[in-house]
N, C-alpha and C positions, 0 to 999 in steps of 0.2 A: 501171475503166480509171484508170490514173494519168496525169495532165497534168503533166509535169515541166517546171519552167522553171529558168533560171539567174537569179540577181539580175543587175542592170545593172551597167554598168562603174563601178568604184570609183577613187578617187585612186591606190591602189596597183596596181591593175591597169594604169593609164596609166604609172607609173613603173616597171613591171616587177618589183615587189616581191612576194615570197611573203606572202600573208597567212594562210592556215591558220586557226588559232583566234584570230589577232589580226584587227584589223578596221581599215577606213577607210570614209569616206562615200560614196555614190554622186555622180559627177560629174554635171553637167548632162546630159551625153550618157547616162549611166547612167539618170537620171530618165526622159528621152525614151524610152529602151529599155524601161524597165519599163512605161510607159503603152502603148507600140505593142504590146508581146506581150500585154498584158492585153486590148487591143482584139482582137487576133487570137483570144485564147482565149474571149472573149465570143462570137465568131461560131460557135467550135466548140462550144460548152456550149449554145446555142441556147435559153436561159432557164433551164435547169436550175441547181441550187444546190448543187453539190458541196461536201464539207468542204474546209477549207483548212490545210494543214500547212506549216509552215516550220522551216528551221534557226533556232536561237535567236540566231545571229550577227547584228549590227546590220544589215550590208549586206543579208542575206535578209529581215530583218524590215521594212526600209525598202522593199524592192521589194515584199513581201507586202501592206503597207498600201496601196500604190499600186495593186496589182492588186484588191484588195478595194474600193477606192474606185471604179475603173473599172467593176467589176462590179456596183456598187451594193450592197456588202456593208458590214458594220461591222467595223472592225479587231478588235473583241472576239470576232469568230467565228475569228480566226486562233489555231490551236494550235501553239506552238512544241515541237519535239521534239528532245532533246539527241542522240540518234542521227544526226539528219540534219545535224549540225554538219560543217564541212568536214574533209578530211583534215589531220592536224596536220603541220607542217613542222618542228617542234621548234625546234632552235636557228637554223634558218635563216629563220624568220619574221622580216619586216621587211627582209630583204636582197635586193638584185638578183641576177639571175643571174651578173653578173660578180663580185660581191662574194662569192657562194657558191663560185664557181670558184677564186677566190684564196685564200679562207679555208680550204677543205675540198676540195683538188684531187683527191686519191685517191678519196674517198668520191663526189664529184660524178661522176667519170668512171665508177666502177662503177653509180651509179644510173642514169647516163644509158644504159647498156648493158642495164639490167634494173630499170626503174621500178616493175614489178610487184611484185616481192618484197622489194627493197632500200629500207628507208626513210631519210629524211634523219636526220642525227644527232638523237636524241632525239624523233623524230616517228614517223609510221605509214607502213606500206606499203600498197599497195592490197589485199594479201590481209588485212591487219588492219582495212582500211576495210570490205571486204565481210563480215568477221566481225562487225564492229559493227553493219552494216545488216541482216544476215540476220534477227535476231529481230524487228525492226521489220516487215520485209517480211511475214514469216510472220503477223503479225497483220491484215494488209490483206486485205480481201475485194476481190479484183480485179474482181469483177462489179459492184461500185458504184464511182462516179466520186470521185476525191479530186485536188485540186490540190496539187502539192508544188513549193515554191520552195527550190531548194538552191543548188549550187556546182559548179564545173568538175570537180573530181576526184570529188566526191561523186556527181554525176550520171552520170559514165562507170560508176562501180562499181554503181550502182543499176541502170542500163541492163543492164550486163553480168550482174547476177544474175538479172534477170526474163527476160532474152532468152537466158540461157545461152550467153554469148559467151565466148570465149577471151581470154587477156590481150591480144594483138596486136589483135584486133578490137575490144575495149572500149578500149583506149588509143588506137585510131585514131578513135574518135567525136568529133564536133565539140565545141567549147566555145561555141557560138553563144549569145549574150545576146538574140537577137531570134527564136529559134525554139522550138518546144515539141515535147518527146518526148511520144508516147503509147505507153503501155505496158499490155499486158495478158500473161497467162500465156504465155511463150515467144515473144512478139512485141513488136516496137516499130517505130515510123515516126516521122519527123520532118516537122512542119508548119512552114512559115515559108520564109525569114524574114519577119517582120512588116516592114512599110513604115514608116519614120520620116517624120514630116511634114517639109516642107522648111524650115520655120522651126521649130526644136525647142530654140532658146535656146544653141546652141553656135556660137561664131565660127569661121569659116574663115579661115586666113591664108595 
């Protein structure tokens, strides 16, 4: 079974900037989310020690290190996998939604109507992303447990592949940073959301 997590909130998530293959660090809330979802994962694992795989991008690695720490594991046990990197947003990376709309209005509207097959300028579509993920998935033994720390689009594409979902169903999946997808052949469910502690270092105004 794959236990699939998304990285915690980042600085660019909060600013509505497309990250893709670029990166920004976890916010204080993101760090708290990573800890909370790791504790939920620990309850699900009941003492077992599955392999840990992560996207090579910094935000996923930072989350994976927190998850490993909460589970009593060493960060040396985390294996980064290039195929698990987030979808590429090409020339749109680093831009907000409004900046993309102004800079590339025609393509923005076309992709808004068909996010599955139309890529950002210089980036990947979800079709491209699933083609990249398929060889990795073929190597996994879904009868054995593995923890995977990924990304919003990456996770939707992976759940879609494992559960054989159509484009609309895959795109409708939540991008929750406090929940865990459990995946086995032809099946998925969602566990969570994990509960954040009342005092998690984030000031409310």
